[in-house]
VEXGUBA-189997 format. One record per atom (N, C-alpha, C): residue number from 1; residue in one letter; chain; atom name; y, x, z. Coordinates in steps of 0.02 Angstrom, whole numbers, padded with zeros to 5 digits. Layout:
// VEXGUBA-189997
<pt pos="NUM" code="A" unit="A" site="CA" c2="Y" c1="X" c3="Z"/>
...
// end
This chain:
// VEXGUBA-189997
<pt pos="1" code="M" unit="A" site="N" c2="05054" c1="06453" c3="-01156"/>
<pt pos="1" code="M" unit="A" site="CA" c2="05109" c1="06491" c3="-01183"/>
<pt pos="1" code="M" unit="A" site="C" c2="05082" c1="06553" c3="-01217"/>
<pt pos="2" code="P" unit="A" site="N" c2="05101" c1="06566" c3="-01280"/>
<pt pos="2" code="P" unit="A" site="CA" c2="05077" c1="06625" c3="-01315"/>
<pt pos="2" code="P" unit="A" site="C" c2="05100" c1="06690" c3="-01282"/>
<pt pos="3" code="I" unit="A" site="N" c2="05061" c1="06741" c3="-01290"/>
<pt pos="3" code="I" unit="A" site="CA" c2="05077" c1="06806" c3="-01262"/>
<pt pos="3" code="I" unit="A" site="C" c2="05117" c1="06845" c3="-01313"/>
<pt pos="4" code="D" unit="A" site="N" c2="05173" c1="06873" c3="-01292"/>
<pt pos="4" code="D" unit="A" site="CA" c2="05216" c1="06912" c3="-01336"/>
<pt pos="4" code="D" unit="A" site="C" c2="05207" c1="06986" c3="-01321"/>
<pt pos="5" code="L" unit="A" site="N" c2="05167" c1="07020" c3="-01363"/>
<pt pos="5" code="L" unit="A" site="CA" c2="05156" c1="07091" c3="-01352"/>
<pt pos="5" code="L" unit="A" site="C" c2="05217" c1="07133" c3="-01371"/>
<pt pos="6" code="N" unit="A" site="N" c2="05267" c1="07102" c3="-01401"/>
<pt pos="6" code="N" unit="A" site="CA" c2="05328" c1="07138" c3="-01418"/>
<pt pos="6" code="N" unit="A" site="C" c2="05384" c1="07122" c3="-01368"/>
<pt pos="7" code="A" unit="A" site="N" c2="05367" c1="07090" c3="-01313"/>
<pt pos="7" code="A" unit="A" site="CA" c2="05417" c1="07074" c3="-01262"/>
<pt pos="7" code="A" unit="A" site="C" c2="05446" c1="07139" c3="-01234"/>
<pt pos="8" code="D" unit="A" site="N" c2="05504" c1="07132" c3="-01205"/>
<pt pos="8" code="D" unit="A" site="CA" c2="05535" c1="07190" c3="-01173"/>
<pt pos="8" code="D" unit="A" site="C" c2="05491" c1="07213" c3="-01115"/>
<pt pos="9" code="I" unit="A" site="N" c2="05475" c1="07277" c3="-01115"/>
<pt pos="9" code="I" unit="A" site="CA" c2="05435" c1="07306" c3="-01061"/>
<pt pos="9" code="I" unit="A" site="C" c2="05482" c1="07323" c3="-01004"/>
<pt pos="10" code="P" unit="A" site="N" c2="05466" c1="07302" c3="-00943"/>
<pt pos="10" code="P" unit="A" site="CA" c2="05510" c1="07317" c3="-00887"/>
<pt pos="10" code="P" unit="A" site="C" c2="05522" c1="07392" c3="-00879"/>
<pt pos="11" code="E" unit="A" site="N" c2="05582" c1="07410" c3="-00860"/>
<pt pos="11" code="E" unit="A" site="CA" c2="05600" c1="07480" c3="-00852"/>
<pt pos="11" code="E" unit="A" site="C" c2="05553" c1="07514" c3="-00803"/>
<pt pos="12" code="G" unit="A" site="N" c2="05531" c1="07574" c3="-00820"/>
<pt pos="12" code="G" unit="A" site="CA" c2="05487" c1="07612" c3="-00777"/>
<pt pos="12" code="G" unit="A" site="C" c2="05413" c1="07599" c3="-00789"/>
<pt pos="13" code="L" unit="A" site="N" c2="05398" c1="07553" c3="-00834"/>
<pt pos="13" code="L" unit="A" site="CA" c2="05329" c1="07535" c3="-00848"/>
<pt pos="13" code="L" unit="A" site="C" c2="05312" c1="07558" c3="-00919"/>
<pt pos="14" code="S" unit="A" site="N" c2="05256" c1="07594" c3="-00926"/>
<pt pos="14" code="S" unit="A" site="CA" c2="05236" c1="07617" c3="-00992"/>
<pt pos="14" code="S" unit="A" site="C" c2="05207" c1="07559" c3="-01032"/>
<pt pos="15" code="R" unit="A" site="N" c2="05207" c1="07566" c3="-01098"/>
<pt pos="15" code="R" unit="A" site="CA" c2="05177" c1="07515" c3="-01141"/>
<pt pos="15" code="R" unit="A" site="C" c2="05103" c1="07506" c3="-01123"/>
<pt pos="16" code="R" unit="A" site="N" c2="05069" c1="07560" c3="-01110"/>
<pt pos="16" code="R" unit="A" site="CA" c2="04998" c1="07557" c3="-01092"/>
<pt pos="16" code="R" unit="A" site="C" c2="04989" c1="07516" c3="-01028"/>
<pt pos="17" code="D" unit="A" site="N" c2="05029" c1="07529" c3="-00978"/>
<pt pos="17" code="D" unit="A" site="CA" c2="05022" c1="07492" c3="-00915"/>
<pt pos="17" code="D" unit="A" site="C" c2="05040" c1="07419" c3="-00925"/>
<pt pos="18" code="F" unit="A" site="N" c2="05090" c1="07406" c3="-00966"/>
<pt pos="18" code="F" unit="A" site="CA" c2="05110" c1="07337" c3="-00980"/>
<pt pos="18" code="F" unit="A" site="C" c2="05052" c1="07300" c3="-01014"/>
<pt pos="19" code="L" unit="A" site="N" c2="05022" c1="07331" c3="-01064"/>
<pt pos="19" code="L" unit="A" site="CA" c2="04966" c1="07300" c3="-01100"/>
<pt pos="19" code="L" unit="A" site="C" c2="04905" c1="07292" c3="-01054"/>
<pt pos="20" code="A" unit="A" site="N" c2="04895" c1="07341" c3="-01011"/>
<pt pos="20" code="A" unit="A" site="CA" c2="04839" c1="07336" c3="-00964"/>
<pt pos="20" code="A" unit="A" site="C" c2="04849" c1="07276" c3="-00918"/>
<pt pos="21" code="G" unit="A" site="N" c2="04910" c1="07266" c3="-00896"/>
<pt pos="21" code="G" unit="A" site="CA" c2="04925" c1="07209" c3="-00854"/>
<pt pos="21" code="G" unit="A" site="C" c2="04913" c1="07143" c3="-00890"/>
<pt pos="22" code="L" unit="A" site="N" c2="04934" c1="07139" c3="-00953"/>
<pt pos="22" code="L" unit="A" site="CA" c2="04921" c1="07078" c3="-00992"/>
<pt pos="22" code="L" unit="A" site="C" c2="04846" c1="07065" c3="-00999"/>
<pt pos="23" code="A" unit="A" site="N" c2="04810" c1="07118" c3="-01014"/>
<pt pos="23" code="A" unit="A" site="CA" c2="04737" c1="07111" c3="-01024"/>
<pt pos="23" code="A" unit="A" site="C" c2="04703" c1="07090" c3="-00959"/>
<pt pos="24" code="L" unit="A" site="N" c2="04724" c1="07122" c3="-00904"/>
<pt pos="24" code="L" unit="A" site="CA" c2="04694" c1="07104" c3="-00839"/>
<pt pos="24" code="L" unit="A" site="C" c2="04710" c1="07032" c3="-00821"/>
<pt pos="25" code="N" unit="A" site="N" c2="04772" c1="07012" c3="-00832"/>
<pt pos="25" code="N" unit="A" site="CA" c2="04792" c1="06943" c3="-00818"/>
<pt pos="25" code="N" unit="A" site="C" c2="04750" c1="06894" c3="-00861"/>
<pt pos="26" code="A" unit="A" site="N" c2="04739" c1="06912" c3="-00923"/>
<pt pos="26" code="A" unit="A" site="CA" c2="04700" c1="06869" c3="-00967"/>
<pt pos="26" code="A" unit="A" site="C" c2="04629" c1="06862" c3="-00942"/>
<pt pos="27" code="L" unit="A" site="N" c2="04600" c1="06917" c3="-00919"/>
<pt pos="27" code="L" unit="A" site="CA" c2="04531" c1="06914" c3="-00895"/>
<pt pos="27" code="L" unit="A" site="C" c2="04526" c1="06875" c3="-00831"/>
<pt pos="28" code="I" unit="A" site="N" c2="04576" c1="06881" c3="-00788"/>
<pt pos="28" code="I" unit="A" site="CA" c2="04575" c1="06844" c3="-00724"/>
<pt pos="28" code="I" unit="A" site="C" c2="04581" c1="06769" c3="-00738"/>
<pt pos="29" code="S" unit="A" site="N" c2="04626" c1="06751" c3="-00784"/>
<pt pos="29" code="S" unit="A" site="CA" c2="04637" c1="06681" c3="-00796"/>
<pt pos="29" code="S" unit="A" site="C" c2="04587" c1="06650" c3="-00845"/>
<pt pos="30" code="N" unit="A" site="N" c2="04552" c1="06692" c3="-00883"/>
<pt pos="30" code="N" unit="A" site="CA" c2="04506" c1="06667" c3="-00934"/>
<pt pos="30" code="N" unit="A" site="C" c2="04449" c1="06717" c3="-00942"/>
<pt pos="31" code="P" unit="A" site="N" c2="04403" c1="06720" c3="-00893"/>
<pt pos="31" code="P" unit="A" site="CA" c2="04350" c1="06771" c3="-00896"/>
<pt pos="31" code="P" unit="A" site="C" c2="04306" c1="06767" c3="-00957"/>
<pt pos="32" code="S" unit="A" site="N" c2="04300" c1="06709" c3="-00989"/>
<pt pos="32" code="S" unit="A" site="CA" c2="04257" c1="06705" c3="-01047"/>
<pt pos="32" code="S" unit="A" site="C" c2="04290" c1="06737" c3="-01109"/>
<pt pos="33" code="F" unit="A" site="N" c2="04356" c1="06745" c3="-01106"/>
<pt pos="33" code="F" unit="A" site="CA" c2="04392" c1="06777" c3="-01161"/>
<pt pos="33" code="F" unit="A" site="C" c2="04377" c1="06742" c3="-01227"/>
<pt pos="34" code="G" unit="A" site="N" c2="04365" c1="06678" c3="-01225"/>
<pt pos="34" code="G" unit="A" site="CA" c2="04344" c1="06643" c3="-01284"/>
<pt pos="34" code="G" unit="A" site="C" c2="04377" c1="06576" c3="-01295"/>
<pt pos="35" code="P" unit="A" site="N" c2="04338" c1="06523" c3="-01301"/>
<pt pos="35" code="P" unit="A" site="CA" c2="04364" c1="06458" c3="-01323"/>
<pt pos="35" code="P" unit="A" site="C" c2="04420" c1="06429" c3="-01279"/>
<pt pos="36" code="E" unit="A" site="N" c2="04424" c1="06450" c3="-01216"/>
<pt pos="36" code="E" unit="A" site="CA" c2="04476" c1="06423" c3="-01173"/>
<pt pos="36" code="E" unit="A" site="C" c2="04544" c1="06454" c3="-01187"/>
<pt pos="37" code="A" unit="A" site="N" c2="04546" c1="06507" c3="-01227"/>
<pt pos="37" code="A" unit="A" site="CA" c2="04610" c1="06538" c3="-01245"/>
<pt pos="37" code="A" unit="A" site="C" c2="04653" c1="06486" c3="-01280"/>
<pt pos="38" code="Q" unit="A" site="N" c2="04718" c1="06492" c3="-01271"/>
<pt pos="38" code="Q" unit="A" site="CA" c2="04763" c1="06442" c3="-01299"/>
<pt pos="38" code="Q" unit="A" site="C" c2="04756" c1="06439" c3="-01375"/>
<pt pos="39" code="T" unit="A" site="N" c2="04753" c1="06495" c3="-01407"/>
<pt pos="39" code="T" unit="A" site="CA" c2="04745" c1="06496" c3="-01479"/>
<pt pos="39" code="T" unit="A" site="C" c2="04702" c1="06556" c3="-01498"/>
<pt pos="40" code="M" unit="A" site="N" c2="04676" c1="06555" c3="-01558"/>
<pt pos="40" code="M" unit="A" site="CA" c2="04639" c1="06612" c3="-01583"/>
<pt pos="40" code="M" unit="A" site="C" c2="04684" c1="06673" c3="-01589"/>
<pt pos="41" code="A" unit="A" site="N" c2="04748" c1="06662" c3="-01604"/>
<pt pos="41" code="A" unit="A" site="CA" c2="04796" c1="06717" c3="-01609"/>
<pt pos="41" code="A" unit="A" site="C" c2="04804" c1="06751" c3="-01541"/>
<pt pos="42" code="D" unit="A" site="N" c2="04806" c1="06712" c3="-01487"/>
<pt pos="42" code="D" unit="A" site="CA" c2="04811" c1="06741" c3="-01420"/>
<pt pos="42" code="D" unit="A" site="C" c2="04750" c1="06784" c3="-01406"/>
<pt pos="43" code="T" unit="A" site="N" c2="04691" c1="06758" c3="-01423"/>
<pt pos="43" code="T" unit="A" site="CA" c2="04630" c1="06796" c3="-01412"/>
<pt pos="43" code="T" unit="A" site="C" c2="04631" c1="06861" c3="-01452"/>
<pt pos="44" code="A" unit="A" site="N" c2="04654" c1="06859" c3="-01513"/>
<pt pos="44" code="A" unit="A" site="CA" c2="04658" c1="06919" c3="-01555"/>
<pt pos="44" code="A" unit="A" site="C" c2="04708" c1="06969" c3="-01525"/>
<pt pos="45" code="R" unit="A" site="N" c2="04765" c1="06944" c3="-01503"/>
<pt pos="45" code="R" unit="A" site="CA" c2="04815" c1="06989" c3="-01473"/>
<pt pos="45" code="R" unit="A" site="C" c2="04788" c1="07023" c3="-01410"/>
<pt pos="46" code="L" unit="A" site="N" c2="04751" c1="06985" c3="-01370"/>
<pt pos="46" code="L" unit="A" site="CA" c2="04722" c1="07014" c3="-01310"/>
<pt pos="46" code="L" unit="A" site="C" c2="04669" c1="07066" c3="-01327"/>
<pt pos="47" code="A" unit="A" site="N" c2="04631" c1="07053" c3="-01378"/>
<pt pos="47" code="A" unit="A" site="CA" c2="04580" c1="07102" c3="-01400"/>
<pt pos="47" code="A" unit="A" site="C" c2="04614" c1="07166" c3="-01423"/>
<pt pos="48" code="V" unit="A" site="N" c2="04669" c1="07160" c3="-01459"/>
<pt pos="48" code="V" unit="A" site="CA" c2="04706" c1="07219" c3="-01481"/>
<pt pos="48" code="V" unit="A" site="C" c2="04734" c1="07256" c3="-01420"/>
<pt pos="49" code="A" unit="A" site="N" c2="04760" c1="07219" c3="-01373"/>
<pt pos="49" code="A" unit="A" site="CA" c2="04787" c1="07250" c3="-01312"/>
<pt pos="49" code="A" unit="A" site="C" c2="04733" c1="07289" c3="-01276"/>
<pt pos="50" code="W" unit="A" site="N" c2="04674" c1="07259" c3="-01269"/>
<pt pos="50" code="W" unit="A" site="CA" c2="04619" c1="07294" c3="-01236"/>
<pt pos="50" code="W" unit="A" site="C" c2="04600" c1="07357" c3="-01275"/>
<pt pos="51" code="A" unit="A" site="N" c2="04598" c1="07351" c3="-01340"/>
<pt pos="51" code="A" unit="A" site="CA" c2="04581" c1="07410" c3="-01381"/>
<pt pos="51" code="A" unit="A" site="C" c2="04631" c1="07466" c3="-01370"/>
<pt pos="52" code="E" unit="A" site="N" c2="04695" c1="07451" c3="-01368"/>
<pt pos="52" code="E" unit="A" site="CA" c2="04745" c1="07503" c3="-01357"/>
<pt pos="52" code="E" unit="A" site="C" c2="04736" c1="07535" c3="-01289"/>
<pt pos="53" code="V" unit="A" site="N" c2="04725" c1="07495" c3="-01238"/>
<pt pos="53" code="V" unit="A" site="CA" c2="04716" c1="07522" c3="-01171"/>
<pt pos="53" code="V" unit="A" site="C" c2="04655" c1="07567" c3="-01168"/>
<pt pos="54" code="L" unit="A" site="N" c2="04600" c1="07543" c3="-01196"/>
<pt pos="54" code="L" unit="A" site="CA" c2="04539" c1="07583" c3="-01194"/>
<pt pos="54" code="L" unit="A" site="C" c2="04545" c1="07647" c3="-01234"/>
<pt pos="55" code="L" unit="A" site="N" c2="04577" c1="07643" c3="-01292"/>
<pt pos="55" code="L" unit="A" site="CA" c2="04586" c1="07704" c3="-01332"/>
<pt pos="55" code="L" unit="A" site="C" c2="04630" c1="07754" c3="-01296"/>
<pt pos="56" code="D" unit="A" site="N" c2="04683" c1="07730" c3="-01264"/>
<pt pos="56" code="D" unit="A" site="CA" c2="04726" c1="07775" c3="-01225"/>
<pt pos="56" code="D" unit="A" site="C" c2="04688" c1="07807" c3="-01168"/>
<pt pos="57" code="A" unit="A" site="N" c2="04645" c1="07769" c3="-01136"/>
<pt pos="57" code="A" unit="A" site="CA" c2="04607" c1="07795" c3="-01080"/>
<pt pos="57" code="A" unit="A" site="C" c2="04558" c1="07850" c3="-01102"/>
<pt pos="58" code="L" unit="A" site="N" c2="04535" c1="07845" c3="-01164"/>
<pt pos="58" code="L" unit="A" site="CA" c2="04488" c1="07895" c3="-01190"/>
<pt pos="58" code="L" unit="A" site="C" c2="04522" c1="07960" c3="-01212"/>
<pt pos="59" code="E" unit="A" site="N" c2="04588" c1="07957" c3="-01221"/>
<pt pos="59" code="E" unit="A" site="CA" c2="04623" c1="08017" c3="-01244"/>
<pt pos="59" code="E" unit="A" site="C" c2="04629" c1="08069" c3="-01190"/>
// end
């Protein structure tokens, strides 16, 4: 199932925390972060999510 980064974020959860959860879930379910991903688009979305989380953490 594709990951929807524009999905409704549960009330009380920041976008950063939501994206961090998605990225963590992706790493747990697919540690190689590569060919086992459902689609290349999913892998790209996860990479973007990780980038956002990491950039936020550096601020």
